[in-house]
C-alpha positions in Angstrom: -14.8 -60.4 177.3 -15.0 -57.3 175.2 -14.8 -55.2 178.5 -11.8 -57.2 179.9 -10.0 -56.6 176.3 -10.8 -52.9 176.5 -9.3 -52.6 180.1 -6.0 -54.4 179.1 -5.6 -52.0 176.2 -6.1 -48.9 178.3 -3.4 -50.2 180.9 -1.2 -50.7 178.1 -1.9 -47.5 176.7 -1.3 -45.7 180.1 2.1 -47.2 180.3 3.1 -45.3 177.3 2.1 -42.0 179.1 4.7 -42.6 181.6 7.6 -44.2 179.8 9.8 -43.3 176.9 10.1 -45.3 173.8 13.4 -46.8 173.2 13.2 -45.8 169.4 13.4 -42.2 170.4 17.1 -42.5 171.4 19.7 -41.9 168.7 22.0 -44.7 167.6 24.9 -42.4 167.9 25.4 -39.7 170.8 26.4 -36.4 169.3 26.6 -33.7 171.8 28.0 -29.8 171.8 31.3 -29.5 173.4 30.3 -26.5 175.4 27.9 -26.7 178.3 24.3 -25.4 177.2 23.6 -21.9 178.6 20.0 -22.0 179.7 17.6 -19.3 180.7 17.4 -18.1 184.5 15.7 -20.6 186.4 16.2 -23.3 183.9 18.2 -26.4 184.8 20.8 -28.2 182.9 20.0 -32.0 182.9 21.1 -35.3 181.2 18.7 -36.3 178.4 16.9 -39.6 178.8 19.4 -41.3 176.5 22.1 -40.7 178.8 24.0 -38.9 176.0 23.9 -35.0 176.3 23.4 -32.1 178.7 20.5 -30.1 177.8 18.4 -27.1 179.0 15.4 -28.9 180.7 11.9 -28.3 179.2 9.5 -26.3 181.0 5.7 -26.5 181.8 3.6 -26.8 178.8 6.6 -27.1 176.4 7.3 -29.8 174.1 9.3 -32.7 175.4 11.0 -36.0 174.1 13.6 -38.5 175.3 16.4 -36.1 174.0 14.6 -33.3 175.5 13.4 -34.1 179.0 11.4 -32.1 181.5 12.7 -30.3 184.3 12.4 -33.0 187.1 13.6 -30.6 189.6 10.3 -28.8 189.3 8.2 -32.1 189.5 7.7 -32.1 185.7 7.2 -34.9 183.5 6.8 -35.7 179.9 2.9 -36.7 179.0 2.9 -38.4 175.8 -0.9 -38.9 175.6 -2.7 -42.3 175.6 -2.1 -43.0 171.9 0.8 -45.3 170.5 1.4 -42.5 167.7 1.8 -39.8 170.2 4.1 -41.7 172.4 6.7 -42.3 169.6 7.0 -38.7 168.5 6.7 -35.8 171.2 4.9 -35.0 174.4 4.1 -32.2 176.5 5.6 -31.2 179.9 2.9 -31.6 182.7 3.1 -31.2 186.5 2.9 -34.6 188.4 -0.4 -34.8 189.8 0.7 -35.1 193.6 2.3 -31.6 193.4 0.3 -28.8 195.1 -0.4 -25.4 193.6 1.1 -22.2 195.1 -0.5 -18.8 195.9 1.6 -15.7 195.5 0.4 -12.1 195.3 -3.2 -13.4 195.3 -2.7 -15.6 192.4 -2.6 -19.3 192.0 0.0 -21.1 190.1 0.1 -24.7 189.3 2.8 -27.2 190.4 5.8 -26.7 187.9 4.5 -23.4 186.5 7.1 -20.8 186.0 6.1 -17.0 186.3 7.8 -13.5 186.5 6.2 -11.7 189.3 8.2 -8.6 188.4 11.1 -7.7 185.9 13.8 -8.6 188.7 12.8 -12.3 189.4 12.0 -15.4 187.9 9.9 -17.8 190.0 8.6 -21.3 189.9 5.8 -23.1 191.7 7.4 -26.3 193.2 5.0 -28.4 195.4 3.2 -25.7 197.2 6.4 -23.4 197.6 7.7 -20.6 195.4 11.4 -20.7 194.4 12.9 -17.6 192.5 16.1 -16.7 190.9 17.5 -13.0 190.6 17.5 -11.7 186.9 19.5 -8.7 188.2 22.6 -10.3 189.8 24.7 -7.3 189.6 22.4 -5.6 192.3 23.5 -8.2 194.7 27.1 -7.9 194.4 29.4 -5.0 195.5 30.6 -2.5 193.0 34.2 -2.3 191.7 37.1 -1.9 194.0 37.9 1.8 194.6 34.3 3.1 194.6 34.1 4.9 197.7 30.3 5.9 197.8 28.5 3.5 195.7 24.6 3.4 195.1 22.2 1.9 192.8 20.6 4.0 190.2 17.6 3.3 187.8 18.6 3.3 184.2 16.3 4.7 181.7 14.6 1.7 179.7 16.1 -0.9 181.8 14.7 -2.8 184.7 17.9 -3.6 186.5 19.7 -1.0 188.4 23.3 -0.1 188.3 26.1 0.7 190.7 27.4 4.3 190.3 30.2 6.1 192.5 28.9 9.5 193.3 32.4 10.9 193.7 33.7 9.7 190.4 36.8 8.5 192.0 36.5 4.7 191.3 39.4 4.7 188.9 41.7 7.1 190.6 44.1 4.4 191.6 44.2 3.0 188.1 44.6 6.3 186.5 47.5 7.3 188.5 49.4 4.3 187.3 48.1 3.6 183.8 46.6 6.9 182.6 43.1 8.0 182.1 42.7 6.7 178.8 42.9 3.1 180.0 39.6 1.7 181.4 39.5 -1.1 183.9 38.1 -3.6 181.3 40.9 -2.8 179.0 43.4 -3.3 181.7 41.9 -6.7 182.7 41.7 -7.9 179.2 45.4 -6.6 178.7 46.5 -8.7 181.8 44.6 -11.6 180.9 46.5 -11.6 177.5 49.8 -11.2 179.1 49.0 -13.8 181.8 49.7 -11.7 184.8 47.7 -11.6 188.1 47.5 -8.3 189.6 46.2 -7.1 193.1 45.2 -3.5 193.9 46.8 -2.5 197.2 47.4 0.5 199.1 49.5 2.7 196.8 48.9 1.1 193.6 49.0 -2.3 191.7 51.5 -5.0 192.2 51.9 -8.5 190.5 50.9 -11.3 192.6 53.4 -13.9 193.5 52.5 -17.7 192.8 50.4 -19.3 195.4 53.3 -21.6 196.5 56.4 -19.9 198.1 58.5 -20.8 195.1 57.0 -20.7 191.7 57.3 -23.8 189.6 57.9 -23.9 186.2 56.1 -26.6 184.0 57.0 -27.8 180.5 53.9 -27.7 178.2 53.5 -28.7 174.6 52.8 -25.1 173.8 55.2 -22.3 175.0 56.4 -22.8 178.7 55.2 -20.4 181.3 55.4 -19.9 185.2 52.3 -21.3 187.0 50.5 -18.6 188.7 47.7 -19.3 191.2 46.0 -17.1 193.6 45.0 -18.2 197.0 41.4 -19.7 197.3 39.0 -17.0 198.4 37.0 -17.0 201.7 34.0 -19.2 201.6 31.0 -17.2 200.4 29.0 -18.6 203.4 29.8 -18.4 207.1 27.6 -21.4 207.6 26.2 -24.2 205.3 27.4 -24.8 201.7 29.1 -21.8 199.9 31.7 -21.1 197.1 35.3 -20.3 197.1 37.2 -19.2 193.9 40.9 -18.8 192.8 42.4 -17.8 189.4 45.1 -20.0 188.0 46.9 -20.5 184.5 48.0 -24.2 185.5 46.6 -25.8 182.4 47.8 -26.9 179.1 46.8 -23.6 177.3 48.6 -21.7 180.2 45.8 -19.3 180.1 44.2 -17.7 183.0 40.9 -19.2 184.2 38.7 -18.9 187.1 38.2 -22.2 189.4 35.6 -22.8 192.0 35.2 -25.3 194.8 32.4 -26.1 197.3 33.1 -25.1 200.9 31.4 -25.4 204.3 32.9 -23.5 207.2 30.4 -24.9 209.5 26.9 -26.4 209.6 24.2 -23.8 210.4 22.7 -26.1 212.8 26.2 -26.6 214.8 25.9 -25.5 218.5 28.3 -22.7 219.1 29.6 -23.4 222.6 28.1 -27.0 223.4 31.6 -28.7 223.1 33.7 -26.0 224.7 35.8 -27.4 227.4 35.9 -25.7 230.7 38.4 -22.8 230.8 38.7 -22.6 227.1 37.5 -19.6 225.2 37.5 -21.2 221.7 36.9 -24.4 219.9 38.9 -24.1 217.1 38.3 -27.1 214.9 35.5 -29.6 215.2 35.3 -33.1 213.5 32.0 -34.4 212.2 30.7 -37.0 214.8 29.7 -39.5 212.1 30.4 -39.8 208.2 28.2 -37.7 206.4 27.2 -37.1 202.7 27.8 -33.8 200.9 24.8 -32.5 198.9 24.9 -30.0 196.1 21.9 -28.7 193.9 19.6 -31.7 195.3 22.3 -34.2 194.5 24.3 -36.3 197.2 27.9 -37.5 197.2 28.5 -41.1 196.4 30.9 -41.4 199.5 30.5 -40.6 203.0 33.1 -38.3 204.5 34.0 -37.1 208.2 34.8 -33.4 207.5 36.4 -30.9 209.9 34.6 -27.7 210.7 35.5 -24.5 212.4 34.2 -23.7 215.9 33.5 -20.5 217.6 34.8 -18.3 220.5 33.0 -16.8 223.6 35.5 -13.7 223.4 34.3 -12.1 220.3 37.0 -13.8 218.1 35.9 -15.5 214.8 37.3 -18.8 213.8 38.2 -19.5 209.9 39.9 -22.2 208.0 43.7 -21.8 208.0 45.1 -24.8 206.2 42.9 -26.5 203.5 43.0 -29.0 200.8 40.8 -29.4 197.6 39.4 -32.9 196.8 37.3 -34.2 193.8 33.7 -35.4 195.1 31.5 -37.4 192.9 27.8 -36.8 193.2 24.9 -38.6 192.1 21.4 -37.2 191.4 18.1 -39.0 191.8 17.7 -39.5 188.0 21.1 -41.5 188.0 23.2 -38.5 186.7 26.8 -38.1 188.1 29.3 -35.3 188.1 32.4 -34.3 189.8 32.9 -31.0 191.9 35.9 -29.6 193.7 35.3 -29.7 197.5 37.2 -27.8 200.4 38.4 -30.0 203.2 39.6 -28.3 206.3 42.7 -29.3 207.9 43.1 -26.4 210.8 41.3 -23.3 211.8 42.4 -20.2 213.3 40.6 -17.7 215.7 41.3 -13.9 215.5 39.8 -10.7 216.2 39.7 -9.9 212.6 36.3 -10.7 211.1 36.2 -8.7 208.0 33.2 -10.7 206.5 30.6 -10.8 209.4 28.0 -9.2 206.9 27.2 -11.7 204.3 26.1 -8.8 202.1 29.7 -8.1 201.6 30.2 -11.3 199.6 30.2 -11.6 196.0 27.2 -13.1 194.3 27.4 -16.6 193.1 24.7 -18.5 191.0 24.9 -22.2 191.7 23.4 -24.0 188.8 20.2 -26.2 189.6 20.2 -24.5 193.0 16.7 -24.1 194.1 15.8 -22.1 197.1 12.3 -22.5 198.5 10.5 -19.9 200.5 6.9 -19.5 201.5 4.8 -16.1 201.9 
């Protein structure tokens, strides 16, 4: 009888290890207005009380209901076997079913984060190693006007920086604004004046509004003319990428950068399988069945039948011509939901002008909670 009583107590205690006590939640949710800024490789997650977005706790760090562990890395909060421990704080531990990783002849436990060098932050995720760069400027191109860019090492720093050997990267700006005005000061001045500019052959010009005729909106604050740049090309030729634009279409009438998800074509799409006889191009192709969009491990609530751009057999490349932007609701495994602007292709065009065949020419973007897995 004593053994049976002990077994029941043990099972009840084990339940406390895997579940959060309801008393840990505050009676009133009080969250910061701004999105938390987390360290590289650390996810932003919704706390266990469904109150606030917080930086996820990492392996061997303290955790609680309001400070959850990083579930994207297979971590869970272990409160121990006693009631006293369960009602206070726990420690982030890896799930037992996760596999360890071997990297550079070293073994890392599932969920363990490490820094193999000063340029990367890595995490072991169920037998695979995922890394994020700590030097994103090395992955993007230098400023416009730099004729001969190269990466150089900086004394006392790990990350390399772009320099222009000929020193002519500011020639275009100097001719118009003088040598005393640096690029950063120029951009700050333009932002304060709410003007969009483009560097073109021969100098600078103010960008027109995205629409053919600018529209004036009346705000509570001083009125302004809405200025919006066109959406940039998708950062990926296949698969999910990012497109950006700059606009002042907001209540404050201030220039802000907007982003949207985009997918020109799936990476698994067959290039010429559906090409009709005698045709050289398949400009637009609609998804054969409804699909869910995915982003950062989360899926769209609804299914969609998006259009994709096809390909040509004569060397031309097909890219979106007419697009629209919709708000897509995503839901994650832990129940968290959020909205993302997403590009929907209406029509595509195929031309010989393929300026971005090399994906290295795209700017670098970091997607929050985006984990890329690779193996040695």
